[in-house]
C-alpha positions as CSV (number, residue, x, y, z in Angstrom):
1,M,0.4,-0.1,-0.4
2,V,1.2,3.4,-1.1
3,L,1.5,6.0,1.9
4,T,2.1,9.0,-0.1
5,P,-0.3,11.3,-0.5
6,P,-1.7,12.6,-4.2
7,T,-0.5,15.8,-5.8
8,S,-3.0,18.0,-4.9
9,V,-6.8,18.7,-7.2
10,D,-7.2,18.6,-9.9
11,H,-5.7,21.7,-11.3
12,N,-7.7,22.1,-15.2
13,L,-10.4,20.9,-12.9
14,I,-10.5,24.3,-11.5
15,R,-9.8,26.3,-14.3
16,R,-12.8,25.0,-16.2
17,L,-15.0,26.6,-12.8
18,V,-13.0,29.3,-12.6
19,D,-13.5,30.3,-17.0
20,E,-17.1,29.3,-16.5
21,F,-17.2,32.4,-13.4
22,N,-15.6,34.5,-16.0
23,Q,-17.6,34.3,-18.7
24,D,-20.5,34.7,-16.9
25,D,-19.9,37.7,-15.4
26,R,-22.5,40.5,-16.0
27,C,-20.5,42.8,-13.1
28,P,-18.9,46.0,-14.5
29,V,-17.1,46.2,-11.5
30,I,-13.0,45.2,-11.6
31,N,-11.3,45.9,-8.0
32,L,-7.6,45.1,-7.1
33,I,-7.6,41.2,-8.8
34,P,-9.5,41.3,-12.2
35,N,-11.5,38.0,-13.1
36,S,-8.6,37.2,-15.5
37,E,-6.2,36.6,-13.3
38,S,-8.6,34.8,-10.6
39,F,-7.5,31.4,-11.5
40,D,-4.1,32.3,-10.7
41,W,-5.1,33.6,-7.4
42,I,-7.1,31.2,-6.2
43,L,-4.2,28.5,-7.0
44,D,-1.9,31.0,-4.7
45,Q,-3.9,31.8,-1.6
46,C,-6.9,29.3,-1.2
47,P,-7.4,25.6,0.2
48,L,-8.5,23.2,-2.6
49,F,-11.2,21.7,-1.9
50,D,-12.3,18.7,-3.8
51,C,-15.6,16.2,-3.6
52,P,-18.0,13.8,-4.8
53,D,-20.5,16.9,-5.0
54,P,-20.4,19.0,-7.6
55,Q,-22.8,20.9,-6.0
56,I,-19.7,21.4,-2.9
57,R,-17.5,21.9,-5.1
58,T,-18.6,24.5,-7.9
59,I,-20.0,26.5,-5.0
60,Y,-16.6,26.3,-2.7
61,Y,-14.2,28.1,-5.7
62,F,-17.3,30.4,-7.1
63,R,-17.0,31.7,-3.6
64,W,-13.8,32.4,-3.3
65,W,-14.1,33.8,-6.9
66,V,-16.4,36.4,-5.1
67,Y,-14.2,36.6,-2.5
68,R,-11.3,38.0,-4.4
69,K,-13.7,40.5,-6.0
70,H,-14.0,42.2,-3.1
71,I,-10.6,43.0,-2.8
72,K,-9.8,47.1,-3.2
73,R,-7.4,49.2,-3.3
74,T,-7.3,52.7,-0.4
75,P,-5.4,54.7,0.4
76,H,-5.0,53.2,3.4
77,G,-4.5,49.7,2.4
78,R,-6.2,46.9,1.0
79,I,-10.0,45.8,2.3
80,V,-12.6,43.8,1.9
81,T,-15.7,45.2,0.5
82,E,-19.8,43.6,1.4
83,F,-21.0,45.3,-1.9
84,I,-19.6,45.0,-5.3
85,T,-21.5,48.7,-6.2
86,P,-21.2,51.1,-3.9
87,V,-24.4,52.7,-1.7
88,S,-25.4,55.1,0.0
89,H,-24.3,53.3,3.9
90,A,-20.7,52.6,3.6
91,S,-17.9,54.0,5.3
92,S,-15.1,56.0,2.7
93,Y,-14.4,53.3,-0.1
94,N,-17.4,51.9,-0.3
95,A,-16.4,49.9,3.3
96,I,-19.1,48.5,5.9
97,S,-17.9,46.5,8.7
98,C,-21.1,44.3,9.7
99,A,-19.6,41.6,8.3
100,L,-15.5,42.6,9.0
101,G,-16.1,39.0,11.2
102,L,-17.0,36.8,8.5
103,H,-14.7,38.3,6.4
104,L,-12.2,37.3,8.4
105,A,-13.2,34.1,9.0
106,E,-13.2,33.2,5.5
107,G,-10.0,34.9,4.7
108,R,-7.6,33.0,8.2
109,W,-7.2,30.5,5.5
110,L,-5.1,32.6,2.8
111,A,-1.5,32.6,2.5
112,D,-1.0,36.3,2.1
113,Q,-2.1,37.2,5.8
114,T,-1.2,40.9,5.5
115,L,-4.6,41.5,3.9
116,L,-6.0,41.3,6.9
117,N,-3.8,42.9,9.0
118,E,-4.4,45.8,6.2
119,Y,-8.6,45.6,6.2
120,V,-8.5,45.6,10.4
121,N,-5.7,48.7,10.4
122,F,-8.3,50.3,7.6
123,W,-11.2,50.7,10.4
124,F,-8.7,52.1,12.7
125,T,-6.8,54.0,11.1
126,A,-9.0,55.9,8.1
127,G,-10.9,58.3,9.5
128,E,-9.9,62.0,8.9
129,T,-8.1,62.6,11.6
130,G,-6.0,59.3,11.3
131,G,-8.1,57.8,13.9
132,L,-10.9,55.4,14.0
133,A,-12.7,54.9,10.5
134,R,-15.9,56.5,9.5
135,K,-19.3,54.4,10.6
136,F,-16.9,51.7,12.1
137,H,-19.2,51.3,14.9
138,N,-22.5,51.9,12.9
139,Y,-22.9,48.3,12.7
140,S,-22.6,44.9,16.0
141,S,-18.9,43.4,15.9
142,W,-16.9,40.5,17.8
143,L,-14.0,41.8,15.9
144,H,-11.5,41.3,18.1
145,W,-13.1,37.5,19.0
146,A,-12.1,37.0,15.0
147,E,-9.0,37.7,15.0
148,W,-8.4,35.5,18.1
149,Q,-9.6,32.9,16.5
150,R,-7.7,34.2,13.3
151,Y,-4.3,34.5,14.8
152,L,-5.0,30.6,15.8
153,V,-4.8,29.1,11.9
154,T,-1.7,32.0,12.1
155,G,-0.2,31.5,14.5
156,D,1.7,34.7,14.0
157,R,2.3,36.3,17.6
158,S,3.7,39.4,16.9
159,Y,0.5,40.6,14.6
160,I,-1.8,39.7,17.5
161,L,0.2,41.1,20.3
162,S,0.8,44.5,18.7
163,Q,-3.0,44.8,18.2
164,F,-3.6,44.3,21.9
165,D,-4.4,47.7,23.2
166,R,-5.8,49.0,20.7
167,F,-8.3,46.2,20.7
168,V,-9.2,47.4,24.7
169,A,-9.3,50.8,23.6
170,D,-12.1,49.7,21.3
171,Y,-14.0,47.2,24.0
172,E,-14.1,50.7,25.5
173,L,-15.6,52.7,23.8
174,W,-18.5,50.1,23.0
175,E,-19.3,49.8,26.7
176,A,-19.3,53.8,26.5
177,E,-21.6,53.6,23.3
178,K,-23.9,50.4,24.1
179,R,-23.8,49.4,28.1
180,L,-27.4,49.6,29.7
181,P,-27.3,50.4,33.3
182,N,-27.9,46.9,34.1
183,G,-24.9,45.5,32.2
184,L,-26.0,44.3,28.8
185,F,-25.4,46.2,25.9
186,W,-28.0,47.3,23.7
187,Q,-28.5,47.7,20.1
188,Y,-30.6,49.1,17.4
189,D,-32.0,46.1,14.9
190,V,-31.0,47.7,11.9
191,R,-27.3,48.4,13.3
192,D,-26.9,44.6,13.8
193,G,-27.1,44.7,10.1
194,M,-30.4,43.5,10.2
195,E,-33.3,45.5,10.1
196,E,-37.0,44.8,10.0
197,S,-37.1,42.5,12.7
198,I,-40.0,41.0,14.4
199,S,-37.8,41.8,17.7
200,G,-35.7,45.1,16.7
201,S,-36.2,48.2,17.2
202,R,-34.6,51.9,14.7
203,I,-35.9,54.0,18.1
204,H,-36.2,51.2,21.4
205,K,-32.1,50.2,23.3
206,N,-33.3,46.7,23.2
207,A,-30.7,44.1,24.3
208,R,-29.9,41.6,22.1
209,P,-28.3,37.7,21.4
210,T,-26.3,39.5,18.8
211,I,-24.5,42.4,20.5
212,N,-24.4,40.4,24.0
213,S,-22.7,37.8,22.6
214,Y,-20.5,39.7,20.6
215,M,-19.4,41.1,23.4
216,Y,-19.0,38.5,25.5
217,A,-16.8,36.4,22.9
218,N,-14.9,40.2,22.9
219,A,-14.0,39.9,26.2
220,I,-13.2,36.1,26.2
221,A,-10.0,37.1,23.4
222,L,-9.5,39.8,25.1
223,A,-8.6,37.9,27.9
224,R,-6.8,35.2,25.8
225,I,-4.1,38.0,23.9
226,A,-3.4,39.1,27.1
227,R,-2.7,35.3,28.9
228,L,-0.6,36.1,25.9
229,A,0.5,39.4,26.3
230,G,1.6,38.1,30.2
231,R,-0.9,41.0,31.8
232,A,-2.7,39.0,34.3
233,D,-4.7,42.2,35.5
234,L,-6.6,42.3,31.8
235,V,-6.1,38.5,31.7
236,E,-8.3,38.8,35.7
237,R,-10.5,41.9,33.8
238,F,-11.7,40.7,30.6
239,E,-12.5,37.0,32.2
240,E,-14.7,38.9,34.6
241,K,-16.4,40.8,32.2
242,A,-16.9,37.6,30.3
243,Q,-18.4,36.0,32.7
244,T,-20.4,38.6,33.9
245,L,-22.3,38.8,30.5
246,R,-23.0,35.4,30.3
247,K,-24.8,35.1,33.5
248,L,-26.5,38.4,32.2
249,V,-27.6,37.2,29.1
250,H,-29.1,33.9,31.0
251,E,-30.5,35.7,33.1
252,H,-32.8,38.4,31.4
253,L,-32.5,36.8,27.5
254,W,-32.9,33.1,27.9
255,D,-37.1,32.7,27.8
256,E,-37.3,29.9,29.5
257,K,-41.1,28.8,29.2
258,D,-40.2,29.3,25.3
259,S,-36.6,27.8,26.1
260,F,-35.4,30.8,23.3
261,F,-33.0,33.9,23.6
262,K,-34.7,36.2,23.1
263,A,-35.1,39.9,22.8
264,Q,-35.3,42.1,25.7
265,K,-37.5,45.1,24.0
266,D,-37.1,47.8,26.1
267,E,-40.6,49.3,26.0
268,N,-42.7,46.1,27.2
269,G,-40.3,43.7,27.6
270,L,-38.9,39.9,26.7
271,S,-40.2,40.0,22.6
272,D,-42.6,36.9,22.4
273,A,-41.0,36.0,18.1
274,R,-38.4,32.9,18.7
275,E,-35.9,34.2,16.5
276,L,-32.6,32.9,14.5
277,I,-30.6,35.5,16.7
278,G,-31.7,33.5,19.0
279,Y,-28.6,31.1,18.5
280,I,-25.9,32.8,18.1
281,P,-24.6,32.8,21.2
282,W,-23.4,29.1,20.1
283,C,-21.3,30.7,18.3
284,F,-18.8,31.8,20.8
285,N,-20.4,28.8,23.5
286,L,-22.1,31.4,25.7
287,P,-25.2,29.4,26.7
288,Y,-24.3,27.2,29.6
289,S,-25.0,23.1,30.0
290,G,-29.2,22.9,29.5
291,T,-30.3,25.1,27.4
292,E,-30.0,22.6,23.7
293,S,-33.4,22.1,24.2
294,A,-33.8,25.3,22.2
295,W,-32.1,23.6,18.6
296,K,-35.4,21.1,18.6
297,Y,-37.1,24.1,16.5
298,L,-34.2,24.6,14.2
299,V,-35.8,21.1,13.3
300,D,-39.6,22.2,13.0
301,E,-41.0,23.0,10.1
302,K,-43.5,25.0,11.5
303,C,-40.6,27.5,12.6
304,F,-37.2,27.8,10.9
305,W,-36.7,25.1,8.7
306,A,-37.9,25.4,5.1
307,P,-37.2,24.3,2.3
308,A,-35.7,27.0,0.5
309,G,-33.7,27.4,3.7
310,L,-34.0,28.7,7.5
311,T,-36.3,31.2,8.1
312,T,-35.1,34.5,10.4
313,A,-38.0,34.0,12.1
314,D,-40.5,31.4,13.5
315,R,-42.7,30.7,11.0
316,S,-45.8,30.2,12.7
317,H,-45.7,33.6,14.3
318,P,-47.9,36.0,13.2
319,M,-45.9,38.9,12.6
320,F,-43.1,36.1,9.8
321,R,-43.3,38.4,6.5
322,S,-45.2,40.9,7.7
323,H,-42.3,44.2,7.1
324,G,-43.2,44.0,3.4
325,V,-40.8,42.6,0.0
326,G,-37.6,44.4,-1.1
327,Q,-36.6,46.8,2.1
328,C,-34.3,43.9,4.1
329,E,-36.9,42.8,5.9
330,W,-35.6,39.7,8.9
331,D,-38.9,38.6,9.3
332,G,-38.8,35.6,8.3
333,A,-37.0,35.5,4.6
334,V,-33.5,33.5,4.4
335,W,-30.4,35.8,4.6
336,P,-26.8,33.9,4.4
337,F,-25.2,36.0,7.2
338,A,-27.7,34.8,9.0
339,T,-27.5,31.1,7.7
340,S,-23.7,31.4,8.2
341,Q,-24.4,32.4,12.0
342,T,-26.5,29.5,12.5
343,L,-23.9,27.0,11.0
344,I,-21.1,27.7,12.6
345,A,-23.4,27.7,15.9
346,L,-24.6,24.0,15.2
347,A,-21.1,23.3,14.7
348,N,-20.2,24.5,18.3
349,A,-23.3,22.9,20.1
350,L,-22.6,19.2,18.2
351,R,-19.2,19.1,18.8
352,N,-19.3,21.3,22.7
353,Y,-22.2,20.8,24.0
354,A,-22.9,16.8,24.9
355,S,-27.2,17.0,25.2
356,C,-27.7,19.0,21.9
357,C,-31.2,17.7,20.4
358,L,-29.7,17.3,16.7
359,T,-27.2,15.4,15.1
360,R,-23.8,15.8,12.2
361,E,-26.5,14.9,9.3
362,T,-28.6,18.0,10.5
363,W,-25.6,20.4,10.0
364,F,-25.5,19.0,6.1
365,K,-28.4,18.7,5.4
366,A,-28.6,22.8,6.3
367,F,-25.7,23.5,4.6
368,Q,-26.8,21.0,1.1
369,T,-30.0,23.5,1.2
370,Y,-27.3,26.6,1.4
371,T,-24.9,25.0,-0.9
372,A,-28.2,24.7,-3.1
373,S,-29.8,28.5,-2.8
374,H,-26.7,29.8,-4.7
375,V,-28.4,29.9,-7.6
376,M,-30.2,32.4,-10.2
377,Y,-31.1,31.8,-13.8
378,D,-29.2,28.2,-13.3
379,K,-25.9,30.2,-12.6
380,P,-23.5,30.6,-9.7
381,Y,-25.4,33.5,-7.5
382,I,-24.8,34.9,-4.2
383,G,-26.9,37.6,-3.3
384,E,-28.8,39.5,0.0
385,Y,-31.4,37.7,0.5
386,H,-34.1,34.7,-0.6
387,D,-37.7,33.6,-0.2
388,E,-37.9,30.8,2.5
389,I,-40.5,28.8,-0.1
390,M,-39.1,28.8,-3.8
391,G,-35.7,29.9,-2.7
392,L,-36.2,33.4,-5.4
393,W,-33.4,36.7,-4.5
394,L,-35.8,39.2,-3.1
395,K,-33.4,41.8,-4.6
396,G,-34.0,40.3,-7.9
397,D,-31.1,41.9,-11.0
398,N,-30.9,44.7,-8.1
399,P,-26.6,45.2,-8.9
400,R,-26.3,45.9,-5.3
401,S,-27.6,42.5,-4.3
402,I,-24.7,40.5,-6.9
403,H,-22.0,38.9,-5.8
404,Y,-23.1,39.8,-2.1
405,N,-20.4,39.8,0.1
406,H,-21.8,39.0,3.5
407,S,-21.8,35.5,4.4
408,T,-19.1,32.5,4.6
409,F,-18.9,29.9,2.7
410,A,-15.3,28.3,2.8
411,D,-15.1,28.3,6.1
412,L,-17.9,26.3,6.7
413,V,-16.3,23.9,4.3
414,I,-12.7,24.1,6.6
415,H,-13.7,24.4,9.7
416,G,-17.3,22.9,9.5
417,L,-17.4,19.6,7.4
418,V,-13.7,18.8,6.2
419,G,-13.5,19.8,10.7
420,F,-10.4,21.1,10.3
421,I,-10.3,23.1,14.2
422,P,-7.0,25.4,15.1
423,R,-5.3,25.4,18.2
424,E,-3.4,27.8,20.2
425,D,-0.2,24.6,20.8
426,G,-0.3,24.9,17.1
427,L,-1.5,20.8,17.2
428,V,-4.0,19.9,14.4
429,E,-7.3,19.0,15.1
430,L,-9.4,17.2,13.6
431,D,-13.5,17.0,13.5
432,P,-16.1,16.8,10.2
433,L,-18.9,17.3,10.5
434,L,-19.6,15.6,7.4
435,P,-21.5,12.4,8.5
436,S,-20.8,8.4,8.0
437,G,-21.9,6.6,4.6
438,L,-22.3,9.8,2.5
439,W,-19.4,10.3,0.8
440,D,-16.6,7.7,-0.3
441,W,-13.9,10.5,-0.4
442,F,-12.5,14.2,-0.2
443,I,-9.5,16.0,-0.2
444,L,-8.2,19.4,1.3
445,D,-5.2,20.8,0.5
446,N,-3.0,23.9,0.5
447,I,-3.5,24.9,4.1
448,H,-2.2,27.2,5.4
449,Y,-1.9,26.6,9.5
450,Q,0.4,28.0,11.5
451,G,3.9,27.9,9.3
452,R,2.7,24.8,8.2
453,T,1.4,24.0,4.8
454,L,-1.1,20.4,4.7
455,K,-3.4,18.5,3.5
456,V,-6.4,16.4,4.6
457,I,-7.7,13.4,3.0
458,W,-10.4,11.2,3.8
459,D,-10.8,7.4,1.9
460,R,-13.3,5.3,3.4
461,D,-11.2,2.4,1.6
462,G,-7.9,3.8,-0.2
463,S,-8.8,2.7,-3.5
464,H,-9.8,6.7,-4.5
465,F,-6.2,8.1,-3.9
466,G,-4.4,5.2,-3.8
467,T,-2.7,5.6,0.0
468,M,-4.0,4.5,3.4
469,P,-7.7,3.7,3.4
470,G,-9.6,6.2,6.5
471,L,-9.3,10.1,7.5
472,S,-5.3,11.6,7.1
473,V,-3.5,14.6,7.4
474,W,-0.5,14.8,5.8
475,Q,3.3,17.6,5.3
476,G,4.3,16.5,2.9
477,N,5.0,12.8,2.3
478,Q,5.2,12.6,6.5
479,R,1.5,11.7,7.6
480,L,1.0,13.7,11.0
481,I,-2.9,11.7,12.0
482,H,-4.6,9.3,10.5
483,S,-8.4,7.5,11.5
484,E,-9.9,4.7,9.7
485,Q,-13.2,6.2,10.6
486,L,-15.2,10.0,10.8
487,T,-14.2,11.2,13.7
488,R,-12.6,13.9,15.9
489,T,-8.8,13.0,15.7
490,L,-6.0,15.3,17.3
491,E,-2.4,14.9,16.5
492,E,0.5,14.0,19.3
493,G,2.1,16.2,20.8
494,P,5.9,16.8,21.0
């Protein structure tokens, strides 16, 4: 039996897909990297993936192709935009901070991380006087957490430590701007990037599961960076902030009767609506054990589970899809932004909460439905939001909706489906969410992880790649870990 892994994914396959994306491109906007350079950029920068499902494979490369279109050069460095066309609510150079955390989650797998260093620096320095960029705090953010998660991939200690003081100051600014007397944080739904929601408001200071989960995660990240920096006083300070906020979220935003995290409306108490934002706490492992019963609603067809995706509000609520169409409603339609967050949350619930009532099959079905939504006119497409029955994009041919960079996909393949788990100690850990028995093989190559370039292979019986049967990770010709089954596997330490 040959133990040498296959060289790589078929580059000709990737070229054919990219040529099709280029040929079908109806958008005249060209930023830093034109379509003519997109194939070379993908080969150079991205983990390369192949699997038996042609739809997942196609959308994986399509989403990297789209991400590349949004890389833009400014006088303050490169950024990643959300809209491909200019929008009035953006900051300078069409930058918007709403999806910053998701841009970092997706981009942390790129070979060249100086792009994201410049992008983050933009938000802290692109203001008129060299300070915070205009509209940076217009949207809730889990920036500090996203930067910690990126550090786990890159291992760039000097960079994360160089950002620590500005991150601390940024957290304190959020406290000054958004802290309620009871210790929770408030936000308008539109400033969560979730306008026209059932529980939201543009005038009331509602405590929402969104911003409170984000600030909890940011505090956890700052405590970990402080430990890395040897700042024991700040470790204690931010751990205390995180645990206090965690307790407050359970006390004020957990509806025991409905078994769900909800928005606390400042005008009349806890919202009566279950909304998909109730799963966001699991994005950051915030919930205590015993709250996992909330996940039963995800697969309830009367609640969130719809033919074309996960609805942003309970389908049985009287205000479901009541706010009109075409004005960015979050009252039930399917948003890739929310789907991305929910799939991240469910991955954590399955991996870290023993009492989660769902299965990896559920995660995979939801991911398949999300993948299938990437289409318009029988061509790969990603837009703002779509209806829950037929999957029709509710902005139609509106140019602002095309190539909408407001969600993740590659990260869901790498960290979710394949299950590559970055760790602070730099060891390789796999915990695939792909259910056993579905695929005979997959490959993920060109993974840049803390100074190493790695390859993940699943070959059920060894016949597809002609290598050792099972799940393995390779660094060159050295096999680092191996398992006969699709199961959690950890590299042995030194």
